[in-house]
Structure formats: C-alpha cells, structure tokens
N, C-alpha and C positions, 0 to 999 in steps of 0.2 A: 357563197353554194345555194342552190337551185332547191329548190324545196323538194324535189324528186330526189335526190340521195338522200333525204330524212330515211324514204320509207325504205330505197335500195340498200342501202349502208349499213350494219349492226356495229356501231361506236364501240359499241358492249367488249363485242365479239371482237373487235380489231383493238383494242387494249389488254382482252385476255380475264373480262373480272366481272365480275356479277352484276345486277342492275339495283341491290342493294346499296352496293358498297359505299362508305362515307368518305367524305370531301379529303380529307388527310388523306388514306389509305389511297384514293383515284390519284392524288397528286403524288405520292411516296411508287406507285407502280409507271405513272408517265415516266420520272426522270430516271428508272431505271430503264425503261424503252427506251426512253429518248437517247440517253448515253453511248446504251447499249449502236443503236443503229446510225447516229452522228454521223453524218458525211466526213467530217473529221476522224474519228475513229477510223469507218470504210472508204478510204479512199478510191475512188474508182468503181465503186462498186453500185453499180444501178439500181439495183434487188432492195440493198439498205436503204437507198437516196427514197425509192420510192415507199421502203414499210414507212420511216423518217414521217417523211409527211403525211399519210395514214394516218400514223398515230397524232400529228401534228393538229388534224382536224378535227380528229376522234376527242381528244381532250380541250379544243377551242369551244368545241357545244358542251360535255360533260362538266368541266371545270365551272364553269357559273349557272348556280344554281335554278335560275329562271330559263335561259335557254333550253339546261336537262331539263326541266319541269315540260318545256311545249315541246320539244325533239320526245318524250315517252309521252304526251299526246299522241300527235302526231303516229309513232310508231303503232300505240295504242287501234288507231283505226281502221286496223289490218293491213297486213302485209302481202305487197305487189298491187296495192293499187297505184293508179297513171295519168297523172294529171298532162289531159289535152287538149290543143287550140280550141275543137271542137265542140265542146261543150254542150246544149240542147239534147241530151237524156242521153248521147250517146255510151254505150258501153266502156265500161272504165275510163269513164270525162269526172270531171270537177265534182259533177252531181252527183258520184255514184259512189262520191269519199265524205262528201259533206252534208248529205243528202236530207238524210237523221236528224242530223242538228236543228233542222232546221223545220222536221214534219213535211214535206216535197216531197218524199217516196222514193227521191230519186230525178223528181221531174224542175222539182223548183229555182229557177237562177236568184244563186243568191247575188246580194249588193253590195254595197259598204253603208248603201245607208238604210236596209231594211234587216241586218243580218241583226241575232240577235248580240245583249251584251258578250265583250267577249270573242265576238268571233276575229274579228277585225285586229283586237289585240294579238293576240292568235297568228294569221296570217301578216301581221306588221314583224313580228320577230322573226319570222321564217324568209319572208325576201327582206331583212335588213331595215325596216324601217318603220314610220306611227302609221302605214294606215298600204293599200292597194296599192295606193302614183307615187311610194317612192321609192326611188332608182338608188340609195345607198347600200353597197354593199358589206356581207361579213355579218357577223351575227354581236351587233352593241359591241364592235371597237374587238370582239374578242378574234385571236389566230395570230396577233403583230409577234412579235420575236420577244425570248420574256428575261428581261436581266438576272440577271447573274445574282446569286443569296450573297448577302454581304457575310464576312468575316470580324470575327472580335478577334482581339489576341491586348494582353499586357505586358508590357517591359520594365524592365528598373532601370535608371539612366543614373550613371553618375552628374553632382552638383555642377560640374563643368560643361558636359554634355547638354543638361537642360537648359540649362544659358545660354551657352556657345550655339549648339545645335551639331547636329555630327549622322551623318549616313549611316544605318546600324544596322545587323541580320537579323533578319523575324522568322520563326515560327509559325503562322498561325492555326488555333487549331483548325484542323481537316482542309488545309493550304499548302502549298508549298511553301518550303524557304524563300526569303527574297529582301531584297534588299527593299531599306526605307532608309527617306530624307525626313530630319528630326529637324523641324524649324529651330530655329533659336529664341529662349524666353521662355520654353515651354513649362507651365507649373505641376506640383504636384497634385494627381489624383486629374488632373485634364486629361479630357476624350479628344481625341484629335482623328476627323473623320479624311481618309486620305481614298480618293473617289477614284476605280479603277482600277484598285487593289485587289477587288473581291475575286469570290469566285465567278469563274469562265461562265458567260451565258451558254446552255447547253444546245443553242440553233440558232447562234449566230448576233444573238444580242447585244445590249452592253452589260463590262460586266457590271458585278457588284462594285462595293464600297470595304475597305478597311477600318473597322470602329479599334481604335488602339488609345489603350486605357494607361497611363504613365502614372506609375511610382517614380517619385525623386529621392536619393540617400541623403540626408544631413551631410552640412562638409564641416570637418574639424574647428575652422576658423570666422566661416561667413554664411548667411544668412537669412535670409531673401525677406523684405518687404515690398509689397508690389513690383514695383520695377525700381528697387532701389536694394543694394547691397547693405547690413550693417557688420562689421566688426569691432569686437572689443580692443581697445589697446591698452595695453598698458604703461605709466609714467612712475617717476620718481618722486617721490614727495619734491625731494630738494628740483627735479624739474618743471611741477608741476609747479613751486611757487618762485621761484628765481626765471621759470620760462625754460623755453630750449628749442631747436629744432630736429623732429624725433621723423622714421622712416614708418609707412606705414603700409599694407601688403595690398597689393589689389588681383583680382582672379583671372589669371592666368595672363597676366602680365610685372611689368618690373615695379617696384616696390616706389610709392610718391613721396615724397617729403611733406612733411606740415609744421606748421608752427604752431607752438602751443605757448601762448601769451601768458608772462608774468600771474602768479595767482588760479591761475586755472584750476576748476572744481572739479570733482570725480560726477560724471555722471553729463559733462558738457559736451555736446555734438560736433565734431567739426566735419562738413562737406566737401566733397571732393566731387566736381562738376563732371557726368561723362562717365563715371566708369564703375558706371551700375548696371544694369540689363536691358540690350537692347534689342528692339525689336518692331516692327512695322508704326507699334502704337507711341513710341514714342523710346525716350534714353530717360535711363534712372540714374542717381550716383551715387555714391560708395559714403555712405552716414560713418564714421571712427565717433564709437565714446569712448570719452579718458575716461580709466580710471586706475585710484593711481593704487599704487601695490607698496604696500606697510610691507616688512620686514618682519621676518620670524625673528631671530636672533642678531644682536646688535654686538659690535668689539667692542669691548673696555672704554676704548676713544673715544668710538663714535656716541656710546651711552654718556658719558659725562659732556661731547660738545652738545649734546640735545638735552642734558634738563642745564645746561648752561643757557641756551639757548631758548627753554621755556621759562626759564627765570629772570630773560630778559626782556620776555614777550608782558604787556600789560594783561591784569587778571580780566579774562572776561569769558562767560560759558556761550557758546553758538548754539544752546539750544532752547533759551530764553523765550526766542520767538517762535519755537515749537510747539513751548508750552504754553504760551498766552494763547495761539490761534485753539490749541485742543481745551483749550477751557471754556472759547468763545462762545453764546450761546445765539 
C-alpha cells in the first residue's frame, strides 16, 4: 500500500468503528463484515467484492498494534496532505508534511542520515521495510489470507472402535456435521488434530483444524495396557491341576485355543502374539491371566472325593515361605 493511502483512507470509517476500539472488538467486527461481503456469499457482486477488499485492507493495518500506531501518527499529521516528487518546498510537498518534525519550517530536506530518531522507523513501516531503501511490499507481512479458526469437539467411542478405528459422524461446537476417520489404536483421553476439518477461512485461506478429545468406554472383558490387551480367563481347579486346552476370546475375532500346563497357578499370564492393539507404532499381544475358579458349593459325592484327595496329599503349608519373608529384616 502506498503511503498516500494512509492519508486518503479512513480505515476506522471503513470498518464502522471508533478509533479507541479494542483489538478483540476490532477482530469481531472484521469477521462479521468479512462474512457479509465475502465473494463466496455474494457471487457475481462486484460491489460486494470491492467492499470486501476495502475491509481486508483496513483490517490488515489496524489489526497489528505497531502498524495501527504508525497509521494513527500519520493520520494525525493532517488530513489531505500529499507526497509529491517535486519536494524542495513546493506547496503540498514532502516537506510540508514533515518539515515541522525537524524544525525546518517546511524548507529543510529530510534524509535518512539526518532524520531524528524514530523518523526512519516510521517511514520504514509505511513503505514496508527497515528504511528508505526498502522495496518490500506490505505491512510486516499483514494482509495475507487468514487461516480459519480451529474447532474443538469431544466424542465417546466404543472400546472396539477405538482399537480398530472407524469413520464416525461428529457435530463440532460452532461447525457443521461431518464425517471423521478415527485412526486405529486411539486411547482414552487422547487428543487428535484433524487438519483442515476446522472452520473455513473467511478470505480463501487455509481452513482451521479440528481438535478432537476422545473418551473410550470400558469393555466388559478386555482392558488395554499400552499396545497389549488383557483378559482374565477362569479355569477350573481340575484344568489348572491336570492341564487342559482352553478357548480364550479375542477382540472382534474368533476365540483362540491355549494350552494350560499341569500345575498352572492362578495369576499366570499366557501370551497370544499379535492379537493386541495394532497401530503404526507397532502391534501388541493378548495377555490372558489365569484365574482359578472355585465352586461355591459341591455335590455330596464331589465333596467326599475332595476330602479323600486332601487326605491323600502330603501335609504341607503353602504359606510358610510367605510368612518367612514377611518376618525377614
């Protein structure tokens, strides 16, 4: 933008705001006007397009506190002032505007070397650079397309959906309903950033992101442990004592058969490779913890047989080692 525009254009009037408007209210006003006059909302309307450009230009200057300060300083020097190539004290020339700043009464020619502190900084901001020799455009990078806002949402997933992944429907706060692909292996409390799924840019820029917080419902059988899945598997006293081949459930698949060795104690973990959580970082296992199921009541014949079994076993106390260790210093 040429420096002359700062004198000719009242950016506050363009946005319909007062000069003391706060940054937050300025942003809110701009968003409202930008939506109203955006070309996508007014296809084929040249006046709306021109107004949208005016609004964007005004906001690009006023949105940055430093640029806004420079703009206010230039505007305060006098409405209607002109830069001309003549200089040399001609009416309406460069010296008419800035002469008073250097005590030259409109006759002293300013230079970057002789200017008081702050003068070159002011002009550097006006011409988009760090001094008179700069040729870069824009105001410190202001005026480019604005990225759309990020949206936040939360969702509760079934355990199997979180482990295996799926496409779900979402209604983000402040956004439209959308389909979102949940990657396999998400965990409870995890935040997922979905690029480009946020609010659309109001001026053709990049869309914002969707930040999705996931909560995972508990499963009645399985529990997650990193990339592994855990499951408690009950076995009978006879199966644990004599050994057996048992079926163990898997998540979303057919049961697998595992061999329980004779004399297997309660709490022993049997591992099924590759049947845990599958993610790009790796694949976990299924960990089956043996739990010996004790019957709550016995038929008379079974009780007699068990008493005979107890009588036939050598007398021993399996808790002696535990008590010994508990008393050790």
